[in-house]
N, C-alpha and C positions, 0 to 999 in steps of 0.2 A: 350232111347226114351224120358224119362222125361227131360233129359238135352237138347235134341233137341227141345222139346216143350218150355222149358224155354228160349232157345236162340231165338226161333221164336217169342215168346211174347216180349222179350226184343227188338228185331229188329223192331217189329210192334210199340212198345212204342216210340222208337227213331224216327221212320218215322212219327208217329202222332205228336211228339213234333216239328219236323222240319216243317211239314205241318201246324201245328197250329200257328207257328211263321209267316208263310207266309200268312195264311188265317186270317179272322176275328175270334176272340175268341168266338163270339156269334154263328158262324156257327158250330163250333166243340168244345164243352166244354171239356177240358182235364180231370177234375176230374171224370166225368161220364164215359169216355172211360177207364180210369185206373181202376175204380171200376168194370166195366163190365169184363175187361180182367182178373183182379184178381179173380173175382167170377168164371169165366170159368176155370182158372188155378187151383184153389182150388178144384172145383168140379171134374175135371179130375184126379187130384192127389189123392183125397180121393177115387174115383172110382177105380183107379189102385191099390191102397193099399188094398182096400176091396177085389178086385178080386184076388189078390195074397194071401191075408190072408185066404180067404175062398175057395181057389181053390181045396183043398183036403178035404173039409168038406161038409156040407149039403147045403151050401148057393151058389146058382148059379144065374147069371144075365140072 
């Protein structure tokens, strides 16, 4: 599942790079999109790791 998410994000990044080449860079700033996608990816990865780590313990989401 994590790999699937990783491939989805990579696909989105490639699409954004292609579209940003076609569109004006002021319409869609690339660094902002990369930072947002990386934050979402890290948040989900940490959430899955915590969920798996505390699955048999006292910690529940």
